[in-house]
VMD Tcl script that builds the backbone (N, CA, C; Angstrom):
set m [mol new atoms 276]
animate dup $m
set s [atomselect $m all]
$s set {name element resname resid chain x y z} {
  {N N LEU 1 A 0.804 -1.197 0.000}
  {CA C LEU 1 A 0.000 0.000 0.000}
  {C C LEU 1 A 0.853 1.270 0.000}
  {N N ALA 2 A 2.004 1.191 0.638}
  {CA C ALA 2 A 2.855 2.374 0.709}
  {C C ALA 2 A 3.443 2.742 -0.649}
  {N N ASN 3 A 3.463 1.806 -1.593}
  {CA C ASN 3 A 4.077 2.041 -2.899}
  {C C ASN 3 A 3.113 2.596 -3.939}
  {N N THR 4 A 1.847 2.728 -3.609}
  {CA C THR 4 A 0.881 3.235 -4.572}
  {C C THR 4 A -0.046 4.244 -3.909}
  {N N ARG 5 A -0.425 5.258 -4.648}
  {CA C ARG 5 A -1.342 6.269 -4.119}
  {C C ARG 5 A -2.795 5.956 -4.458}
  {N N GLU 6 A -3.020 4.991 -5.334}
  {CA C GLU 6 A -4.375 4.677 -5.770}
  {C C GLU 6 A -5.079 3.686 -4.850}
  {N N TRP 7 A -4.337 2.961 -4.059}
  {CA C TRP 7 A -4.910 1.912 -3.240}
  {C C TRP 7 A -5.110 2.394 -1.806}
  {N N GLY 8 A -6.051 1.757 -1.146}
  {CA C GLY 8 A -6.309 2.018 0.261}
  {C C GLY 8 A -6.685 0.716 0.926}
  {N N LEU 9 A -7.000 0.772 2.183}
  {CA C LEU 9 A -7.406 -0.407 2.933}
  {C C LEU 9 A -8.799 -0.162 3.478}
  {N N VAL 10 A -9.717 -1.098 3.208}
  {CA C VAL 10 A -11.086 -1.012 3.707}
  {C C VAL 10 A -11.333 -2.196 4.620}
  {N N LEU 11 A -11.746 -1.892 5.836}
  {CA C LEU 11 A -12.115 -2.938 6.788}
  {C C LEU 11 A -13.633 -2.927 6.918}
  {N N THR 12 A -14.222 -4.100 7.095}
  {CA C THR 12 A -15.674 -4.171 7.204}
  {C C THR 12 A -16.073 -5.311 8.129}
  {N N GLY 13 A -17.263 -5.220 8.649}
  {CA C GLY 13 A -17.776 -6.270 9.513}
  {C C GLY 13 A -19.206 -5.973 9.903}
  {N N HIS 14 A -19.830 -6.952 10.558}
  {CA C HIS 14 A -21.204 -6.810 11.026}
  {C C HIS 14 A -21.261 -7.181 12.500}
  {N N SER 15 A -21.949 -6.384 13.280}
  {CA C SER 15 A -22.147 -6.604 14.712}
  {C C SER 15 A -20.801 -6.641 15.440}
  {N N LEU 16 A -20.467 -7.729 16.089}
  {CA C LEU 16 A -19.189 -7.774 16.802}
  {C C LEU 16 A -18.015 -7.662 15.827}
  {N N GLY 17 A -18.144 -8.244 14.635}
  {CA C GLY 17 A -17.105 -8.099 13.613}
  {C C GLY 17 A -16.943 -6.657 13.183}
  {N N ALA 18 A -18.032 -5.885 13.214}
  {CA C ALA 18 A -17.959 -4.451 12.913}
  {C C ALA 18 A -17.172 -3.724 13.984}
  {N N GLY 19 A -17.365 -4.144 15.227}
  {CA C GLY 19 A -16.594 -3.554 16.316}
  {C C GLY 19 A -15.113 -3.833 16.170}
  {N N VAL 20 A -14.781 -5.058 15.799}
  {CA C VAL 20 A -13.380 -5.432 15.587}
  {C C VAL 20 A -12.801 -4.618 14.424}
  {N N ALA 21 A -13.553 -4.501 13.329}
  {CA C ALA 21 A -13.082 -3.738 12.176}
  {C C ALA 21 A -12.865 -2.273 12.543}
  {N N ALA 22 A -13.786 -1.688 13.310}
  {CA C ALA 22 A -13.658 -0.281 13.708}
  {C C ALA 22 A -12.431 -0.079 14.597}
  {N N LEU 23 A -12.245 -0.951 15.574}
  {CA C LEU 23 A -11.087 -0.833 16.458}
  {C C LEU 23 A -9.782 -1.022 15.691}
  {N N CYS 24 A -9.763 -1.964 14.748}
  {CA C CYS 24 A -8.559 -2.166 13.923}
  {C C CYS 24 A -8.270 -0.933 13.073}
  {N N ALA 25 A -9.303 -0.325 12.510}
  {CA C ALA 25 A -9.107 0.881 11.705}
  {C C ALA 25 A -8.514 2.004 12.547}
  {N N ILE 26 A -9.022 2.166 13.756}
  {CA C ILE 26 A -8.503 3.209 14.652}
  {C C ILE 26 A -7.035 2.941 14.978}
  {N N LEU 27 A -6.729 1.706 15.367}
  {CA C LEU 27 A -5.358 1.361 15.738}
  {C C LEU 27 A -4.396 1.485 14.558}
  {N N LEU 28 A -4.800 0.982 13.394}
  {CA C LEU 28 A -3.932 1.061 12.213}
  {C C LEU 28 A -3.642 2.507 11.833}
  {N N ARG 29 A -4.665 3.339 11.834}
  {CA C ARG 29 A -4.459 4.747 11.476}
  {C C ARG 29 A -3.510 5.428 12.455}
  {N N GLU 30 A -3.701 5.175 13.732}
  {CA C GLU 30 A -2.862 5.821 14.741}
  {C C GLU 30 A -1.408 5.342 14.673}
  {N N ARG 31 A -1.217 4.058 14.426}
  {CA C ARG 31 A 0.150 3.529 14.378}
  {C C ARG 31 A 0.882 3.870 13.091}
  {N N LEU 32 A 0.146 4.022 11.998}
  {CA C LEU 32 A 0.772 4.362 10.716}
  {C C LEU 32 A 1.018 5.859 10.554}
  {N N ARG 33 A 0.227 6.680 11.219}
  {CA C ARG 33 A 0.293 8.135 11.017}
  {C C ARG 33 A 1.702 8.715 11.167}
  {N N PRO 34 A 2.487 8.363 12.200}
  {CA C PRO 34 A 3.824 8.970 12.317}
  {C C PRO 34 A 4.779 8.581 11.188}
  {N N HIS 35 A 4.608 7.388 10.621}
  {CA C HIS 35 A 5.547 6.874 9.621}
  {C C HIS 35 A 5.052 7.063 8.182}
  {N N HIS 36 A 3.742 6.925 7.979}
  {CA C HIS 36 A 3.143 7.012 6.642}
  {C C HIS 36 A 1.840 7.803 6.729}
  {N N PRO 37 A 1.884 9.107 6.891}
  {CA C PRO 37 A 0.653 9.875 7.082}
  {C C PRO 37 A -0.335 9.780 5.922}
  {N N THR 38 A 0.160 9.729 4.689}
  {CA C THR 38 A -0.775 9.631 3.566}
  {C C THR 38 A -1.413 8.252 3.493}
  {N N LEU 39 A -0.696 7.234 3.903}
  {CA C LEU 39 A -1.247 5.880 3.927}
  {C C LEU 39 A -2.306 5.753 5.012}
  {N N SER 40 A -2.069 6.307 6.175}
  {CA C SER 40 A -3.045 6.189 7.255}
  {C C SER 40 A -4.364 6.864 6.880}
  {N N ASP 41 A -4.308 7.902 6.043}
  {CA C ASP 41 A -5.529 8.586 5.619}
  {C C ASP 41 A -6.339 7.791 4.605}
  {N N ARG 42 A -5.766 6.711 4.074}
  {CA C ARG 42 A -6.481 5.885 3.093}
  {C C ARG 42 A -7.090 4.638 3.727}
  {N N ILE 43 A -7.172 4.607 5.036}
  {CA C ILE 43 A -7.816 3.489 5.735}
  {C C ILE 43 A -9.244 3.894 6.055}
  {N N ARG 44 A -10.189 3.071 5.631}
  {CA C ARG 44 A -11.616 3.311 5.856}
  {C C ARG 44 A -12.240 2.077 6.483}
  {N N CYS 45 A -13.402 2.284 7.102}
  {CA C CYS 45 A -14.115 1.164 7.725}
  {C C CYS 45 A -15.608 1.314 7.490}
  {N N PHE 46 A -16.237 0.220 7.089}
  {CA C PHE 46 A -17.689 0.126 6.988}
  {C C PHE 46 A -18.126 -0.864 8.064}
  {N N ALA 47 A -18.696 -0.333 9.138}
  {CA C ALA 47 A -19.045 -1.139 10.310}
  {C C ALA 47 A -20.565 -1.226 10.403}
  {N N PHE 48 A -21.135 -2.349 9.977}
  {CA C PHE 48 A -22.578 -2.513 9.946}
  {C C PHE 48 A -23.090 -2.983 11.304}
  {N N SER 49 A -23.978 -2.180 11.905}
  {CA C SER 49 A -24.597 -2.481 13.208}
  {C C SER 49 A -23.560 -2.729 14.295}
  {N N VAL 50 A -22.562 -1.854 14.366}
  {CA C VAL 50 A -21.516 -1.981 15.377}
  {C C VAL 50 A -22.112 -1.665 16.753}
  {N N PRO 51 A -21.746 -2.424 17.783}
  {CA C PRO 51 A -22.203 -2.086 19.135}
  {C C PRO 51 A -21.568 -0.760 19.578}
  {N N LEU 52 A -22.372 0.247 19.791}
  {CA C LEU 52 A -21.856 1.564 20.142}
  {C C LEU 52 A -21.186 1.579 21.507}
  {N N ALA 53 A -21.447 0.575 22.309}
  {CA C ALA 53 A -20.841 0.524 23.648}
  {C C ALA 53 A -19.327 0.333 23.582}
  {N N LEU 54 A -18.788 0.044 22.399}
  {CA C LEU 54 A -17.345 -0.145 22.265}
  {C C LEU 54 A -16.559 1.159 22.338}
  {N N LEU 55 A -17.182 2.256 21.957}
  {CA C LEU 55 A -16.461 3.532 21.863}
  {C C LEU 55 A -17.165 4.611 22.677}
  {N N SER 56 A -16.366 5.483 23.265}
  {CA C SER 56 A -16.942 6.640 23.937}
  {C C SER 56 A -17.377 7.652 22.879}
  {N N LYS 57 A -18.217 8.610 23.262}
  {CA C LYS 57 A -18.690 9.608 22.306}
  {C C LYS 57 A -17.552 10.430 21.710}
  {N N PRO 58 A -16.566 10.894 22.498}
  {CA C PRO 58 A -15.467 11.654 21.875}
  {C C PRO 58 A -14.678 10.841 20.845}
  {N N ILE 59 A -14.459 9.568 21.125}
  {CA C ILE 59 A -13.733 8.728 20.155}
  {C C ILE 59 A -14.589 8.493 18.923}
  {N N ALA 60 A -15.868 8.210 19.121}
  {CA C ALA 60 A -16.771 7.995 17.987}
  {C C ALA 60 A -16.839 9.243 17.103}
  {N N ASP 61 A -16.906 10.421 17.740}
  {CA C ASP 61 A -16.941 11.665 16.959}
  {C C ASP 61 A -15.651 11.863 16.161}
  {N N ALA 62 A -14.524 11.506 16.753}
  {CA C ALA 62 A -13.238 11.654 16.066}
  {C C ALA 62 A -13.092 10.697 14.885}
  {N N CYS 63 A -13.852 9.616 14.885}
  {CA C CYS 63 A -13.737 8.588 13.841}
  {C C CYS 63 A -14.734 8.768 12.702}
  {N N LYS 64 A -15.589 9.757 12.787}
  {CA C LYS 64 A -16.631 9.936 11.763}
  {C C LYS 64 A -16.080 10.112 10.359}
  {N N GLN 65 A -14.879 10.632 10.239}
  {CA C GLN 65 A -14.319 10.878 8.908}
  {C C GLN 65 A -13.870 9.605 8.206}
  {N N PHE 66 A -13.658 8.511 8.934}
  {CA C PHE 66 A -13.179 7.291 8.269}
  {C C PHE 66 A -13.957 6.025 8.627}
  {N N ILE 67 A -14.929 6.103 9.526}
  {CA C ILE 67 A -15.772 4.951 9.848}
  {C C ILE 67 A -17.220 5.294 9.522}
  {N N LEU 68 A -17.824 4.507 8.648}
  {CA C LEU 68 A -19.240 4.636 8.336}
  {C C LEU 68 A -19.951 3.492 9.039}
  {N N SER 69 A -20.984 3.818 9.819}
  {CA C SER 69 A -21.629 2.794 10.627}
  {C C SER 69 A -23.151 2.865 10.521}
  {N N PRO 70 A -23.729 2.270 9.474}
  {CA C PRO 70 A -25.191 2.255 9.369}
  {C C PRO 70 A -25.809 1.228 10.307}
  {N N HIS 71 A -26.993 1.554 10.813}
  {CA C HIS 71 A -27.746 0.633 11.673}
  {C C HIS 71 A -29.068 0.320 11.003}
  {N N VAL 72 A -29.553 -0.888 11.205}
  {CA C VAL 72 A -30.764 -1.338 10.530}
  {C C VAL 72 A -31.899 -1.492 11.534}
  {N N GLY 73 A -33.014 -0.872 11.229}
  {CA C GLY 73 A -34.230 -1.072 12.006}
  {C C GLY 73 A -34.082 -0.809 13.495}
  {N N ASP 74 A -34.589 -1.733 14.288}
  {CA C ASP 74 A -34.584 -1.603 15.745}
  {C C ASP 74 A -33.527 -2.487 16.392}
  {N N ASP 75 A -32.392 -2.633 15.756}
  {CA C ASP 75 A -31.312 -3.461 16.282}
  {C C ASP 75 A -30.869 -2.919 17.639}
  {N N LEU 76 A -31.144 -3.651 18.707}
  {CA C LEU 76 A -30.861 -3.198 20.073}
  {C C LEU 76 A -29.366 -3.052 20.335}
  {N N ILE 77 A -28.578 -4.025 19.925}
  {CA C ILE 77 A -27.143 -4.002 20.204}
  {C C ILE 77 A -26.479 -2.787 19.562}
  {N N ALA 78 A -26.893 -2.461 18.364}
  {CA C ALA 78 A -26.291 -1.328 17.668}
  {C C ALA 78 A -26.665 0.007 18.305}
  {N N ARG 79 A -27.691 0.030 19.108}
  {CA C ARG 79 A -28.134 1.284 19.732}
  {C C ARG 79 A -27.654 1.445 21.167}
  {N N LEU 80 A -27.039 0.432 21.722}
  {CA C LEU 80 A -26.521 0.542 23.083}
  {C C LEU 80 A -25.269 1.416 23.088}
  {N N SER 81 A -25.190 2.314 24.042}
  {CA C SER 81 A -23.998 3.133 24.206}
  {C C SER 81 A -23.396 2.839 25.577}
  {N N ILE 82 A -22.226 3.373 25.835}
  {CA C ILE 82 A -21.599 3.179 27.139}
  {C C ILE 82 A -22.501 3.735 28.230}
  {N N ASN 83 A -23.088 4.904 28.001}
  {CA C ASN 83 A -23.973 5.503 28.998}
  {C C ASN 83 A -25.223 4.661 29.232}
  {N N THR 84 A -25.789 4.067 28.179}
  {CA C THR 84 A -26.951 3.203 28.332}
  {C C THR 84 A -26.607 1.974 29.153}
  {N N VAL 85 A -25.465 1.361 28.881}
  {CA C VAL 85 A -25.040 0.190 29.639}
  {C C VAL 85 A -24.802 0.544 31.102}
  {N N LYS 86 A -24.162 1.678 31.370}
  {CA C LYS 86 A -23.964 2.126 32.754}
  {C C LYS 86 A -25.301 2.329 33.448}
  {N N HIS 87 A -26.229 2.946 32.756}
  {CA C HIS 87 A -27.557 3.177 33.309}
  {C C HIS 87 A -28.239 1.853 33.658}
  {N N LEU 88 A -28.172 0.911 32.739}
  {CA C LEU 88 A -28.806 -0.392 32.981}
  {C C LEU 88 A -28.156 -1.141 34.155}
  {N N LEU 89 A -26.845 -1.021 34.290}
  {CA C LEU 89 A -26.139 -1.742 35.349}
  {C C LEU 89 A -26.269 -1.102 36.722}
  {N N PHE 90 A -26.210 0.207 36.781}
  {CA C PHE 90 A -26.066 0.877 38.073}
  {C C PHE 90 A -27.279 1.677 38.530}
  {N N GLU 91 A -28.200 1.984 37.625}
  {CA C GLU 91 A -29.307 2.849 38.015}
  {C C GLU 91 A -30.659 2.162 37.944}
  {N N THR 92 A -30.702 0.883 37.698}
  {CA C THR 92 A -31.998 0.200 37.661}
  {C C THR 92 A -32.101 -0.789 38.794}
}
mol reanalyze $m
mol bondsrecalc $m
mol representation Tube
mol addrep $m
């Protein structure tokens, strides 16, 4: 990938696999940025119905430029956030 400007890396997954793909995209971009800044900008992720509880809101907001995460219908797991899980565990 470092030898061509036309290619990029796309990670994808569904549900828990979407969470793994999103976390890998974040880690790869952060680790490549100091050595290959243009390469790190060509990493994208399509995370279908990713469990939102994996990321805090500030991290999720920072990833909007390279992670696309559509949710389908009333998928409960995809709508859970860290705050929702905390609420369910400690306030009910």
